[in-house]
N, C-alpha and C positions, 0 to 999 in steps of 0.2 A: 697431455697424457690424461686419460680418463680414470675414474675410480676403479674400473674393471681391470686396469693394467696393474694394480697393486697386487703383489704376490708375496707377502711376508712369509717366512718359513716358520711353521708352528714348532713349539718346543715339544719333542717327543716325550720327555719326562713328565709333562703335564697333560698334553692333549690326548695321548693315547690311553691314559687311565680313565675309567669312568668317573665323571664329575660327581662329587658328593654335594656340590653347591649348585643345585639346579636353578635357584632363584637369583637373579641379579642382585637383589637387596641383600641376600645372605652372603654372596661373594664380597660385595662392597663392605659389609659389616665386618667380616673376618679379616680381610686384607687391611682395613683401617685399624682393626684391633692390634694386629702385629705392628703397624706403624706407631700406634699410640704408645706401646711399650718401648719401642726403639727410640722414640724422640724424647724420652724423659730426661736423659742426660743433657741434651741440648737446651731444653726449656729451663732446667735447673740453673744453668749458668747465667741466664738473663736476670734471674732473681737475686743471685748471691755473688757473682763474680765481681761486679763493681764495688760491693761492700767488703769483699775479701781481698781487694787489690793490694792494700798495704801489707797485710799478713803474708801474701804470696810474693811480695817484692815486685809488683807490677805497676808501671806508670799508667796514668789515664790513657795515654796514646796506645800503649800495649793492650789495654783492655779493649779499646775500640777496635784495634786490629784483630784481636782474637774473636770478637763478636762478629766481625765481618769476614774473616778468613774462609769460613765454610761457604759463604755466599760467593766470594771471589772465585774459588776453585770451581764452583758450579757453572760459572760462565763458560768453562770448557767441558766439564763432566756431564752436563745435561745433554748436550748433543751426542756425546760419545755413548752415554747410557741409552738414549733414544734409539740410536742405530743398533745397539746390541739387542734391545727389546724387539725392534722391528725384524731383525734377522733371525734371532734364536728363540723368541718367545719369552714370556714373563717368568717362568718358574725358577730357573737356575739363577737368573740375574736378581730376582727378588730375594732369594735365599741368601746369596752372597751379600747383598746390601744390608739385610737384617743382621747378619753376623758381624759385619764391619761396624755397623752402628753401635752395637753393644760393646764391642772391643774399645771403641774410641771413648765411650763413657767411662770404662774402667781406667783408662789412661789418665783421666782428669785427677784421679785419686792419688797418683804417685807423687805429685807436688815436687817435681825435680826441676822446675824452671820454665821460662817462657818458651823455649824452643820445643819442648815436648808438648806443651799446651798447643802450640801452633800446629805441630804435626797431627795431633788428635783432632783439632778443628778442621784441618784439611781433609783428614780421613772421614770425618762425619759429613762434610759437604758432598763427597763422592757417594757415600751411603744414602744420603737424602735424595740425591738425583735419581737413584734406582727405586727407592721406596715411593717417592711421589709419582714417578712414571707408572709404577704398578697400580697405585690407587686410581690414577686417571684412566688407565686402560680397563680397570674393573668396571668403571662406570659405563664404558662402551657396550657392555653386555646387556644393558637395559634399554628401554625405549627412549627415544629422543624427548618425548613429551614429559618424561620423568627425570630428565637430566638434572634439573635444579634440585629436586628432592634428594636424589642420590648424592649429588655434590654436597648438599647440606649434611646428610648423614655421615659422609666420609669425613668432612672437616670437623663435625661434632665429635665423632669418636676419637679422631687423632688429637684434637685439642683437649679432649677429656684427659688423655694421658699427660699433656702439657700442664693442665690445671692441677692435677693430683701431684705432679712433681714439684710445681712451684709452691703449692700450699704446704705440703709436707716438708719440702726442702727449706723453706723460709723459717719454719719453726725449729727444725733440726739444726740449722746453721746457728741460730741464736743460742742454742743450748749445748751443742756438741762440737761445733766448728766445721770447717770446710771439708776436711778429708773424710771424716765419719759420714757426713751427709752424702758425699759423692759415692762412697762404697754402698750405702744402703740403696740409693737410687739405681746404681749399676746392677745390683741384684734383682731389682724389680724389672728393669729393662730387658734382662736376659730371657724373660718369658716370650719375647718376640721370636726367638729362634725356633722353638718347636712349632709355633703357629705357622711360620713361613714354610717349614719343611712339610707340614701336613696339608698344605693347600693343593687343590686341584683346579687348574685354570681351564675354563672352557675355551674352545677355539674362537668364539666370538669376542674374546678380549683383544684379538688382533684383527683390525679391519682387513677385508679381502680374503677371509678364511674360506668362504664358500668357493671363491674362484680357485684358491689354492687346492682345495679338496677335489674340485671338479677336474682341474688340470692333472693332478696326480693320478686320478682314477682312470683317465682316458688313455694313458700310455702314449700320448701323441709325441711323435718325434720332434714336432715343431717346438714343444716346450723346452727342448734342450739346445735350441739354436743359439748362436753367438749373440744375436740381437736381443733375445729374451734375457740372456745372462747380463748383458750390458744394461738393459732396462731395470732389472732387479737390483743391480749394484747402484744404479742411479737413485732408486727409491730409498736406499739406506745411506746415501752419501751424507756425511756428517754436516756439511754446510748446505745441504739441499733445502732444509727448512728455512734457513735465513734467506737464501736466494729467492724462494717463492714468496715468503712473507714480505720482504722489503720491496718486491716488485708490485705488490697489490696494495692500494691505498687503505682498504678496510682492514686488512691484516696488519698493516703498519700501525694503524690506530689502536688495534687491540694490544699490540706490543707496548705502545706508549702508555696506555692506561695501566697495563700490568706493571710497568716500571714505576710510575709515579704513585700508584696506590700502595705498593710495597715500600716505596721510599718513605712516605708518611707513616705507615704502620710501623716500620722498623725504627724510625726516630722515636715514636711514642713509646714503644716497648723498651728500647735500649735506655732511654732517659727517664723511665717511670720512677725508678728508685731515687735518682738524684733530684727529680722534680719534687717528689714527696719530701725528701730530706730538706730541700730548700723551703717548702711551704710550712713544714712542721718543726723547723729548727728551734723556734722560740715559743711554740704553742704549748700551753699547759692545761687547756680545758677541753670539754667535749667527750664524746664517746670513744675517742681513740686514746685516751689517757692510759698509759701503762704499756702500750704496744711499742716494741722496738721497730726500727726501720726495716730490718730484715723480714720480720713477720708482716709488716704493712705492705712491703713490696710483693711478698708472696701472695697476700690476699688480693692485691690489685691484678697481678698477672694471672693468678688462678681464676679470678672472676672473669677476666677477659677470655680465657681459654675455656672455662666452663660454659660461657655463653655460646660457644660453638656447639657444645653438646646439646644444650637445651633449645637454642634458637636456630641453629644451622639448618636443620631439616625443614623447620617451619618457613624460614626465609626462602629456601630453595623451592618449596612447594608454592609459596606465594608468587615467586618470580615466574614459575611455570604458568600460573593462573593469570596474572595481570601483565606480564611482560618483563623481561630481564632489564631492558633499557629503562623503562618507566620506573621500576623499583630502584634501580641504581641512582637515578636522579634524586628521588626522594631521600634515600639513605645518605647520599653525599651532602645534601642540604642539612640534614639533621646532624651529620658529623661536624660540619662547619659551625653550626649553632652551638654544639656541645663544646667545641674548642674555644669559642668566644667566652662561654660561661666559665670554663676551666681556668682561663687566664685572667678573668676579671673578679671572680669571687675569692673568698679567703678561707683558709683553714679547712674545716670539715666539708664545706661546700665544694671546695676545689677537689677534694678527694672523691666526692660523689660524682662530680662532673667528669673527672678522669675516668672513673668506672663506666659512665655512660658513653663516653667517646670510644673507649676500647670495645664496648659491647656493640655499638653501632658499626664499628669497623668490621665486626664479624659478618654482618649482612653484606657490606660492600664487597668483601673478599669472596664470599660464597656466590653471590649473584654474578659478579664479573668473571670469576673462574668458570662458572657454568656456561656463560656466554662463550668464553674462549674454548672450552672443551667441545662444545658443539660446532663452533667455527672450524675446528680442526677436521671434522668429519666431511666437510665440503672442500677440503684441499686435496692435492694430489698425494701428499705425504703426511697422513694424520699424526703418526708417532713423532715425526720430526717437527711438525708445527707445535705439538704439545711441548717438546723439548725446547723449541725456540721461545715460546711464550714463558716457559719456566725460567729460561735463562734471562730474559728481559726483566722478569719479576725479581730474580735473584740479584740482578745488577742493582735494582732499587734497594733491595734489602741490604746489600753490601755497602752501598754508598752511605746509607743512613747512619749506622753505628760508627762507620769509619770517620765521619766528619762531625757527627752530632755533638759530641762532647766539646770539641774545640769551638764550634760555631755557637753553641749555647753560651759558653764562657765569654765569647766576644760580642755576640748580638743579643743574647737573652732568649728565653723560651718563646716569647710572643712572636718575635721576628722569624725564628726558625720554623715553628709550627705553622705560622700563617703563610709563609712562602710555599711550603710543601703542600698545604691544603689548596692553595690557589692553583698550583700546577695540576692537581688531581681534577679540579673543577674544569679547567680549560681543556684538558685532554679528553675528559668524558664528554664535554659538549662537542668536541671534534668527532668522537666516535658516534654520537647521536646523529650528527649531520650525515656522516657517511653511511650509517646503518639505514637511515631513511631512504638514501639514494640507491643502495645496492641490494638491500634485503629483498628476497623473493618469497612469495607465499609457499612455494613448494620446498623451500629450505629454511625451516623455522629456527634459524640460529638464535634470534633475539627473543623467542618465546612470545611472539605477538608484536613486539616492538622493543 
């Protein structure tokens, strides 16, 4: 099937209105802003839930499950939301996702037990499937040559919301407790809803819009044939992205990289607070004297997410300039170097090394996501490939927190972090080999290489 066979149905509620966001940059900025507010509740939990577990009567295993539940449900909801975006357009699906995301944050503050927490985390996972799909499709409105820059802007704004939540939440938790902190963050996240309602999505957010408009204007009877209807249903088949991706070596390698980079990232983020608690348990000197672990964890995660805001766009632009594959190799090397330092130095230096590792992971995520985003545009089902890539990444994100705490207790931080980093290196080298073999100059997926 060729790219011209794609005929996604535009969303009348968004496409028929005159777009107030003529610039792709403006659209990406506003869409990402809505997501930045919606994600604040999720980001808060990574900073304070492990520390509040005893107060909330949660076991370490339950904490790991809660931090993974939103990722596990996305193994199913990503493809489902991708099909909805492909068939109906982004406006309504994005609005519903924003509303659901805010509601799940409010549920965290009820403190009625593990099952409600679990339901809220599952609801957030579904919401994030739609929010992330919307951000990826907003990038498609721009030029391919700017994909890295737009991806960097998107993640920068989104993680800016995460950073604010972690920083504010860590200090609020130390002084006011879990419930008050959650309610304050829920109030901030509610700003996402009016932003989502006010968006106007251009037709270019859905690939094939020109063919759709041409077909609808021609009045051709052929467009209503049974074969065309079957073809259109095939484009939106929930498993269509998996079938195509798994049958193509290059696409399979993109999925593997997405899985393992998020596996490592999720392990680092989920265990950051306990890593710091372990390193500073008996430490009494240096510039960190007087800070409690909640504030310290908030600073670490906030810095990691603020790095998306300040470095994301720069990394994306650099990737567009020098090549996404080349930059990925450099960044992964720096990531491994930082991990080695983090595990071998002591006290304040380990804190600084952890910050450096989390900042470098920003660049890795931005550059490889930009690669995957553009790889989607040369597939037969772009929305479904994005959903498939997101699902592979979410699987890595889910497996990380689910097993990280028990593995660290059994093997130690060095073994767990080291194995995860090695898997990232091996799969990236596999992608490099296939990219050099299959990449064509007329389809600049890798941005040069």
